C-alpha positions in Angstrom: 46.1 144.6 45.8 44.4 141.3 44.8 47.4 139.2 46.1 47.8 140.8 49.5 45.8 138.1 51.4 47.6 135.3 49.5 51.1 136.8 50.3 50.2 137.2 53.9 49.1 133.6 54.0 52.4 132.5 52.5 54.3 134.6 55.0 52.5 133.1 58.0 53.3 129.6 56.8 57.0 130.4 56.6 56.9 132.0 60.0 55.1 129.0 61.5 57.6 126.6 59.9 60.5 128.6 61.3 59.1 128.4 64.8 58.3 124.7 64.4 61.9 124.0 63.3 63.1 125.7 66.6 60.7 123.5 68.6 62.0 120.3 66.9 64.8 120.0 69.5 62.4 118.5 72.0 62.8 114.8 73.1 61.8 112.1 70.7 59.1 110.7 73.0 57.4 114.1 73.0 57.6 114.2 69.2 56.0 110.8 68.9 53.1 111.8 71.1 52.8 115.2 69.3 52.7 113.3 65.9 49.9 111.1 67.1 48.0 114.2 68.3 48.5 115.9 65.0 47.4 112.8 63.2 44.1 112.7 65.1 43.6 116.4 64.5 44.2 115.9 60.8 41.7 113.1 60.6 39.1 115.4 62.3 39.8 118.2 59.8 39.5 115.8 56.9 36.2 114.3 58.2 34.7 117.8 58.8 35.4 118.7 55.2 34.3 115.3 53.8 30.9 115.4 55.6 29.9 118.4 53.6 29.8 116.3 50.4 26.9 117.0 48.0 27.5 114.6 45.0 28.8 111.5 46.8 29.0 109.4 43.6 31.1 112.1 41.8 33.5 112.2 44.8 33.9 108.4 44.8 34.5 108.2 41.1 36.9 111.1 41.2 39.0 109.4 43.9 38.9 106.1 42.1 39.9 107.3 38.6 42.2 110.0 40.1 44.0 107.2 42.0 44.4 105.1 38.9 45.8 108.1 36.9 48.1 109.0 39.8 49.5 105.5 39.9 50.0 105.5 36.1 51.9 108.8 36.4 53.8 107.6 39.5 53.1 110.9 41.3 54.0 109.6 44.7 57.3 108.2 43.5 58.2 111.4 41.7 57.4 113.7 44.6 59.4 111.5 46.9 62.4 111.8 44.5 62.1 115.5 44.6 61.7 115.5 48.4 64.9 113.3 48.6 66.9 115.8 46.5 65.7 118.7 48.6 66.3 116.8 51.8 69.9 116.1 50.7 70.5 119.7 49.9 69.1 120.9 53.2 70.7 118.2 55.5 73.9 118.1 53.3 74.8 114.7 54.8 71.8 112.5 54.5 68.4 112.3 52.9 65.5 113.6 55.1 62.7 111.2 54.2 60.1 113.5 55.8 60.5 116.2 53.2 57.9 114.9 50.7 55.6 113.8 53.5 55.6 117.2 55.1 55.2 118.9 51.7 52.2 116.8 50.6 50.5 116.8 54.0 50.8 120.6 54.5 49.9 121.4 50.9 46.7 119.5 51.0 45.6 120.9 54.4 46.4 124.5 53.3 45.2 124.4 49.7 42.0 122.3 50.0 39.0 123.9 51.7 36.4 126.6 51.3 38.3 129.3 53.1 41.1 129.3 50.5 38.8 129.3 47.5 36.2 131.8 48.8 38.9 133.9 50.4 41.0 134.1 47.2 37.9 135.0 45.2 37.0 137.8 47.6 40.5 139.1 47.5 40.4 139.3 43.7 36.9 140.6 43.3 36.5 143.0 46.2 40.0 143.3 47.6 38.5 142.0 50.8 41.2 139.9 52.5 39.5 139.2 55.8 38.9 135.5 55.1 42.5 134.9 54.0 43.8 136.8 57.0 41.9 134.4 59.2 43.2 131.5 57.2 46.7 132.9 57.5 46.6 132.7 61.3 45.2 129.2 61.2 47.8 128.0 58.7 50.6 129.6 60.6 49.7 127.8 63.8 49.1 124.5 61.9 52.5 124.8 60.0 54.3 125.3 63.3 52.7 122.1 64.8 53.3 120.1 61.6 56.9 121.2 61.3 57.8 119.9 64.8 57.1 116.4 63.6 57.3 116.5 59.8 60.2 118.9 59.3 61.1 121.7 56.8 59.0 120.1 54.0 56.0 121.8 55.6 57.4 125.2 54.6 57.6 124.1 50.9 53.8 124.1 50.9 54.0 127.9 50.6 54.6 127.5 46.8 51.3 125.6 45.9 49.4 127.8 48.3 50.6 131.1 46.8 50.2 129.8 43.2 46.8 128.3 43.7 45.2 131.1 45.8 47.0 133.7 43.7 45.6 132.3 40.5 42.1 132.3 41.9 42.5 135.9 43.1 43.8 137.1 39.7 41.1 135.2 37.8 38.2 136.1 40.2 36.5 138.6 37.9 36.6 136.1 35.0 35.4 133.2 37.2 32.4 135.2 38.5 31.5 136.5 35.1 31.6 133.2 33.2 31.1 130.4 35.7 27.5 129.9 36.9 27.2 130.6 40.6 25.2 127.4 41.2 28.1 125.4 39.7 30.7 127.3 41.6 29.0 126.6 44.9 28.7 122.9 44.1 32.3 122.8 43.0 33.6 124.3 46.2 31.6 121.8 48.3 32.7 118.7 46.4 36.3 119.7 45.8 36.5 120.3 49.6 34.9 117.0 50.3 37.2 115.1 48.0 40.2 116.8 49.5 38.8 116.1 53.0 38.9 112.4 52.4 42.5 112.7 51.2 43.4 114.7 54.3 41.7 112.0 56.5 43.9 109.4 54.7 47.0 111.5 55.7 46.0 111.4 59.3 45.6 107.6 59.1 49.0 107.3 57.6 50.5 109.5 60.3 49.1 107.2 63.0 50.6 104.2 61.1 47.1 102.7 60.5 47.4 102.7 56.7 50.0 103.3 54.0 47.9 105.1 51.4 49.8 106.7 48.6 48.2 110.1 49.0 50.0 111.9 46.2 48.6 109.4 43.7 45.1 110.6 44.6 45.8 114.3 43.7 44.4 114.0 40.1 41.0 113.4 41.8 40.8 117.1 42.4 40.9 117.7 38.7 38.6 114.9 37.8 35.9 116.0 40.2 35.8 119.3 38.4 35.2 117.6 35.1 32.6 115.3 36.4 30.7 118.1 38.1 30.8 120.1 34.9 29.3 117.2 33.0 26.5 116.6 35.6 25.8 120.4 35.7 25.4 120.6 31.9 23.6 117.4 31.1 21.7 116.6 34.3 
């Protein structure tokens, strides 16, 4: 089945989150140190992805205009409001301010990257789920670590992961038939690089170095696709 790898990926995120919630009971000083360690690791993940960039100007323009669009749409504010509502439902007594942070952080880490894109396309085209199975193990472990410091919001990332990877898997035949391979390869590289810079920003926020509104940069992932299409056709 085309969605097998994606569903396994989602299940591992849920399992990792559940284990992480159990480990949340550790002393606050250990959580603080763990959060700093996770922040450093997130920066490393983001930089590794960003350094693969091919069209640097396209990535820069995408982040700039994507950020402007995100600010106009108030994406960060809207996601925080949703997170507050979910946090109130979960905690019943008070708002858990980490819900939206955990959701955004985990979603970007799990969704952005070549493994998710290539793995989903392999699942849909050849029913080969090996890449997504490997990604599932990595995401499960990462979700466990993130949950210990960011809470249950990490588990909510299962929805964008399943929707995104599932859509790619179901549309794989169409994508390979109508999208030129040269453009697809370029798109994977630069979408990954754009997301990598956003993930780096998440790590900096976790360490308290910056207060970048990450959610407002999300439209950059759409804009980079449009700019790459323009450069591919006309240049």
